[in-house]
C-alpha positions in Angstrom: 29.5 20.9 108.2 26.9 19.2 110.5 29.2 17.8 113.1 26.3 15.8 114.6 25.7 14.0 111.3 29.4 13.4 111.0 29.6 11.8 114.4 26.6 9.6 113.7 28.3 8.3 110.5 31.5 7.6 112.3 29.8 5.6 115.0 27.2 3.7 112.8 28.8 0.6 111.4 26.1 0.2 108.7 26.7 3.7 107.4 30.4 3.0 107.4 29.9 -0.2 105.4 27.7 1.7 102.8 30.3 4.4 102.4 33.1 1.8 102.0 31.1 -0.1 99.4 30.4 3.1 97.5 34.0 4.1 97.5 35.1 0.6 96.4 32.6 0.7 93.5 33.8 4.1 92.4 37.5 2.8 92.5 36.5 -0.3 90.5 34.7 1.8 87.8 37.7 4.1 87.6 40.1 1.1 87.2 37.9 -0.4 84.5 37.8 2.9 82.6 41.6 3.1 82.8 42.2 -0.5 81.6 39.5 -0.7 79.0 41.1 -1.1 75.6 40.2 1.6 73.1 38.6 0.7 69.8 41.4 -0.4 67.3 41.2 1.7 64.2 41.2 -0.6 61.1 43.9 -0.2 58.6 42.5 1.6 55.6 42.5 -0.7 52.5 44.5 1.0 49.8 43.4 -0.9 46.8 41.2 -3.9 45.5 44.1 -6.3 45.8 44.6 -5.5 49.4 40.9 -5.9 50.0 40.9 -9.4 48.5 43.9 -10.3 50.6 42.1 -9.3 53.8 39.0 -11.2 52.7 41.1 -14.3 52.1 42.6 -14.0 55.6 39.1 -13.7 57.2 37.8 -16.7 55.3 40.8 -18.7 56.3 40.5 -18.1 60.0 36.7 -18.5 60.1 35.5 -21.7 61.8 32.5 -21.9 59.5 31.5 -20.5 56.0 31.8 -16.7 56.1 29.1 -14.7 54.6 29.7 -11.5 52.6 27.5 -9.6 55.0 29.7 -10.5 57.9 32.8 -9.5 55.9 31.2 -6.2 55.0 30.3 -5.5 58.6 33.9 -6.3 59.8 35.5 -4.1 57.1 32.8 -1.5 57.3 32.3 -1.5 53.5 29.4 -1.8 51.2 27.9 -5.3 50.7 28.0 -5.0 46.9 31.7 -4.1 47.0 32.4 -7.2 49.1 30.3 -9.4 46.9 32.4 -8.3 43.9 35.6 -8.6 45.7 34.8 -12.2 46.9 33.8 -13.1 43.3 37.2 -11.8 42.1 39.0 -13.6 44.8 37.3 -16.9 44.0 38.2 -16.5 40.3 41.8 -15.6 41.2 42.3 -18.3 43.8 40.6 -21.1 41.8 42.4 -20.1 38.7 45.7 -21.4 40.0 44.4 -24.9 40.0 45.9 -25.8 43.3 44.8 -28.5 45.8 42.3 -26.1 47.4 39.4 -24.0 46.0 37.3 -21.2 47.4 33.6 -22.0 47.1 30.2 -21.1 48.4 29.1 -23.5 51.1 25.9 -23.2 53.2 25.4 -19.6 52.4 28.9 -18.5 53.0 32.5 -18.9 51.6 35.0 -21.5 52.7 38.2 -23.2 51.4 37.8 -26.8 50.4 39.7 -29.5 48.7 39.2 -29.8 44.9 36.8 -32.6 43.9 39.4 -34.3 41.7 41.6 -35.0 44.8 38.8 -36.2 47.0 39.9 -39.9 46.7 43.4 -39.0 47.9 41.9 -37.0 50.8 39.6 -39.9 51.7 42.4 -42.3 51.7 44.3 -40.1 54.1 41.3 -39.6 56.4 40.5 -43.3 56.5 44.1 -44.0 57.6 43.5 -42.0 60.8 41.4 -43.1 63.8 38.1 -41.2 63.8 34.7 -41.1 65.2 32.9 -42.5 62.0 29.2 -42.8 61.8 27.8 -46.3 62.4 26.1 -48.1 59.5 22.8 -47.5 61.1 23.5 -43.8 61.5 24.8 -43.5 58.0 21.8 -45.2 56.5 19.4 -43.1 58.6 21.3 -39.9 57.6 21.0 -40.9 53.9 17.3 -41.4 54.2 16.8 -38.1 55.9 19.1 -36.3 53.4 17.3 -37.6 50.3 13.7 -37.8 51.6 13.5 -34.8 54.0 11.5 -33.7 55.8 10.9 -37.3 57.0 9.4 -38.8 60.2 10.7 -41.7 62.2 7.9 -44.0 61.1 8.8 -43.2 57.5 12.5 -43.9 58.1 11.4 -47.2 59.7 9.3 -48.0 56.6 12.3 -47.4 54.3 15.0 -49.0 56.4 12.9 -51.8 57.9 14.4 -51.3 61.4 14.0 -48.9 64.3 16.3 -45.8 64.3 16.0 -44.1 67.7 19.6 -44.4 68.6 20.7 -43.3 65.2 18.5 -40.3 65.3 19.9 -39.3 68.7 23.5 -39.7 67.4 22.7 -37.5 64.4 21.1 -34.9 66.6 24.1 -34.9 68.9 26.4 -34.4 66.0 24.1 -31.6 64.8 23.9 -33.2 61.3 20.0 -33.1 61.5 17.4 -30.9 63.1 13.7 -31.1 63.8 11.5 -29.6 61.1 8.2 -29.4 62.9 5.5 -32.0 63.3 3.6 -33.7 60.4 -0.1 -33.1 60.4 -1.1 -36.8 60.6 -2.1 -39.3 63.3 0.1 -38.8 66.3 1.7 -35.7 64.8 5.2 -37.3 64.6 8.3 -35.1 64.4 9.9 -34.5 61.0 13.6 -34.3 60.6 15.9 -32.7 57.9 19.6 -32.0 57.5 21.2 -29.0 59.1 23.6 -26.2 58.1 26.2 -28.2 59.9 25.5 -31.1 57.5 26.1 -28.8 54.5 29.4 -27.6 56.1 30.6 -31.1 56.9 29.9 -32.4 53.4 31.1 -29.2 51.7 27.8 -28.5 49.9 26.4 -25.1 48.8 22.9 -26.4 49.2 20.9 -29.7 48.9 20.9 -29.5 45.1 24.6 -30.5 45.4 23.8 -33.8 47.2 26.1 -36.5 45.7 25.1 -40.0 44.6 24.3 -42.5 47.3 27.6 -44.2 46.8 29.6 -41.0 47.0 27.6 -39.9 50.0 28.5 -43.2 51.8 32.2 -42.6 51.0 32.1 -39.1 52.3 30.3 -40.0 55.5 32.5 -43.0 56.1 35.6 -40.9 55.9 34.3 -38.1 58.1 
């Protein structure tokens, strides 16, 4: 060993600090390696019935509509197998004619109340204090939903009043999104409904938009 180099390292505070930092970093890496949780091996699904049960649990705990691709990735199974399993699960679950149904919403799958019980659900929701949309926001949302993509001047022409605060409220609630600019004078921004809108109103896509009256009831009870 070079005793001269050793003596210099012992006497140089900068070299000592570097050595201590290196040692601390090595200890930290070792501790992380020791405490890092190993990958949990998934329970092997024994039969189609168990697969459907697991899928039902995943859809139940999901905060938003769950796609079959996501389910397939989680279960590490073929997408087609999951598509078939979800279809069977929906037929099985909906066949019991309970208060809930499993349906496709905004490109994924979600549990929802059955349409024939919506009036009862609305009555319950209206009995609770909630952050309902104002009349201006509701009217603006209806115009956007049924006329999208639509600009603020076009909304003004339909409603007859300005809608800047309503637009801001709907953007804050993520019920609408910008859809680019219209190629006209001033290139005004166009707006349309969002995926969150479909989720909030339980719609598979815009083809399922309800009548204006039903839309107002749904929005008023949200």
